[in-house]
C-alpha positions in Angstrom: 92.7 71.7 108.4 89.7 73.6 109.6 88.9 73.3 113.3 85.4 73.4 114.6 85.8 76.9 116.2 86.9 78.3 112.8 83.7 76.9 111.2 81.7 78.6 113.9 83.4 81.9 113.3 83.0 81.6 109.6 79.3 80.8 109.9 78.8 83.8 112.2 80.8 86.3 110.1 79.5 85.5 106.6 76.1 87.3 107.1 77.9 90.3 108.3 80.5 90.3 105.5 83.2 90.6 108.1 86.8 89.5 107.4 88.4 86.7 109.3 92.2 86.6 109.7 93.1 83.2 111.2 96.5 82.8 112.7 97.5 79.3 113.9 100.6 78.8 115.9 101.4 75.1 115.8 103.3 73.4 118.5 106.2 72.7 116.2 106.7 76.4 115.7 107.9 76.8 119.3 110.0 73.6 119.3 113.4 74.0 120.8 112.5 76.8 123.2 113.3 76.5 126.9 110.5 75.9 129.4 108.8 78.4 131.7 108.4 82.1 131.3 111.0 82.4 128.5 109.2 79.9 126.4 105.9 81.8 126.9 107.5 85.1 126.0 109.1 83.4 122.9 105.7 82.0 121.8 104.0 85.3 122.3 106.6 87.1 120.3 106.3 84.5 117.5 102.5 84.9 117.6 102.8 88.7 117.4 105.2 88.4 114.4 103.2 85.9 112.6 99.9 87.8 113.1 101.5 90.9 111.6 102.9 89.0 108.7 99.5 87.4 108.0 97.8 90.9 108.2 100.3 92.3 105.7 99.7 89.3 103.3 96.0 89.8 103.6 96.2 93.5 102.8 98.5 92.7 99.9 96.1 90.0 98.6 93.2 92.5 98.6 94.9 95.7 97.6 98.4 95.1 96.3 98.5 91.7 94.5 101.6 92.8 92.6 103.5 92.9 96.0 102.6 89.2 96.6 103.8 88.3 93.1 107.0 90.2 93.7 107.7 88.2 96.9 106.7 84.8 95.4 109.5 82.3 95.3 111.8 84.5 97.6 111.8 81.9 100.4 110.1 84.1 103.0 108.8 82.1 105.9 106.2 83.3 108.4 107.5 82.8 111.9 110.9 81.5 110.8 114.0 82.9 109.2 113.7 83.4 105.5 115.0 80.5 103.4 116.2 82.6 100.5 115.1 82.4 96.8 114.2 79.2 95.0 117.2 77.7 93.4 116.7 76.1 90.0 119.3 73.8 88.5 
């Protein structure tokens, strides 16, 4: 789902041929954390981790697509613990 501010950024960056790396941290990602400062620190840590993972995926998409293919189906989850490889019966 594209939000209005994303459309504005995209419209601004297209003429400049500038890349846009959008990282969304949904409220459900931080579910189960305690309130207050600890919750804020947990969300900031999650945001930092997810941003780094998105940046690596973006780099791989542009310059190392074989790395993405190698990780496909391995159950990696951005922001959460990895789920493990796909199990086929």
